C-alpha positions, 0 to 999 in steps of 0.5 A: 828695318833690322839686319844682322852684321857679322864682323865687327871690326872698324868697318862692320861696327861703324856701319852697324852703328850708323844704322842704329843711329838711323833708327834701325835695329842691328844684331852683331857677332864677332868671334871677339869678345871685345868686339862684343863689349864695343858693340853694346856700347854703341847700341848694337845688340851682340850675338854670342854665335851665328845661331843667336844672330839668325834667332834674333832676326824676323822673316825674311832676314837681312844678313850683312858679312863684313869679313875678309875676302877668300875663305872666310866668306866661304866658311861663314856661309857654310855655318850660316846657310843651314840656319836661313829660310827661302827669301832671306837676303845675305849682303857681302859688303867686303872686298870679295872677288867678283867671280867668287861672288857670281859662284856664291849667288848661284849657290844661294839661288839654289837654296831660295836665298838672295845674295847682294854683293856690296862694294863698300868705300868710306873707311873709317870715316864712313860712320860720320860721313856715310858710305859710298855703296856699289850693288849688284843683285837682283833689282827687286832685293836691292829695292827692299834694302833701300832703307838700309842703304839709304841710311849708310850712304852719305846724307845727301841722298846720293852715294849709292845705287844698284850698278848691275847683276850679281858680281857688278858691285864687287867688280866696280869696287875692284876698279875703284880701288884700282884706280885708287892705287893710281891716284895715290901713287901720284900724289905720293911721287909728286910730294916726293919730288918736292920733298927733294927740292931741298933749296926751296925748303917747301912746307909740304903741308902748306902745299897740300893745303893750298891745293885743297882750295880751287885746284884741279887736284883737290880731292878727299885723298888730298885732304887726308894727305894734308891731314898726314903732313900737318900731323907728321911733316917729315913721316918720321916713324913710318916705313916705306913699306905699303900693303895691297889688299888684292883689288889692285892685282885683280884690276891689272889681271882683269885689264890684261884679260880685257886687252885693256892698257892700264899703265898707271894702275899697274905701276902703282901696284908694282911700286907697293910690291917694290916698297917691301923689298929692302934687299933687292936682288934686281937692284944689286944685279943692275949695279953689278952689270953697270960695273962690269960693262962700265966700271961704274962704282958699286956700294956696298954698305959704307965701302964701295967697289971702283973701277980698277985703273 
């Protein structure tokens, strides 16, 4: 098959290259000239404009977007839709909010176009290992994409499937990322406790390697944790600042809307927010309150305020 890939960043370019390796034809567009140069080196045909990308594809077209969620998706669709013809399919493989996806699918359906949402997991390892793909949309349309999807998926033949109607793919990926938050936080806290147990002088990389074989904790995340600790055992040079890309927030909001208790995912999200506060007013106030009611020490740089006797 052939497709047009819009967005040749780490994920988009790797996915297009995996398709090319699998015998498909991929035309790619990205605003970055650097991305275009890299695309040619990887067997992807670069297009200078969206119009050129669309013109290079035979009917019915498949156009796959790997662009940031939000306004960028809407801006891309606004440019793209006038160039497409009834029967064409647009796939959103990014981390769009599922309710936005449902609105976009309805918009495209009104023009005779198909819209498929694809929750995509695999990160930078996807090129070699394959991607986990959770798809939402019309069943017949997803079925027509099978040659592309089976090439993108792991070589085992599993790891992908249509999970429901429009929005279901992005919803499932949203929950996937919320679970990921909780798993990552649990690993981080556990290794932190071991790191603080200085009288044992534990080799954390060794522990991670032991756990990778036979332990109920074994997982790909643990494999990556072991890799990180092997390269940098003390995590020197890494700031304790953790970003979030939005899916954890959406997961927590959805849990609240559905009256579902999700304390682990919620706490892991709040831990990420907390990591960005290097001058916490809340912590200062806690310290001040302890001093007020109990005369406990409060610290200020190297000095401290002690209870007056």
